[in-house]
N, C-alpha and C positions, 0 to 999 in steps of 0.2 A: 166064715164069720157072718153072723146075723146082723144086718144093718136095719132091720125092721122097717124097711121102706124109706129110710131117711137118706137124703143125698144133698150135698152142697152144690152139685152141678145144676145149672139152670136157675139158680136163685137170682133175684133182681138186685142183690146187694152189689155195690160198686167195687171195682178193683182200684179205685182212686178215692182219695179223701173227699168227703162230701163238702168240706169247707174250702180247702186250698187246691184241690185236684192233684195233690202229691201222691206218689206211689204208696201203695199199701202192701205190707207183708202180712199175709193171712196166716194164722196159726194152723197147725195140722190137726188140732183138736179143740173143741170148745166153740165159743161164740165168735163169729166173724167180725172183724173190725170195720168200723164205718169212718173213723177218723185216724189220721196218721199220728196224732199226738194229743196229749191232754190239753194243750193250748188251743188246738183247733176244736176240740170237743167243747171247751168252755166258751169259745167265741161263738160257736153255733148256738149254744144255749142262750147266750146274751142276745144274739140276733133274733131268736124266736121270741124271747121275752119282750124285746123292744117292739117287734111287730104286733104282739098281742096287746101291749099297752097302747100303742098307736091306734089300733082298731077300736079299743075301748073308748079312747078319747074322741074318736071320730063318730062314736055312737053306732058302731057296726060290730057288736059282739059276735064272735065266731063260735061260741059255745052255747 
């Protein structure tokens, strides 16, 4: 089987949810999961948006 140099081993993606630190079940094929549920994914998005808006209000644009 030709893997063309791709490997999931050694990646810096977590084995735990980035939001709640819950266990992740990684798929055998395709993109690796970063969040354990859609709820955690959406909460992480909201957190990023709040941080971005707070930085803009403080006059410290990060972009």
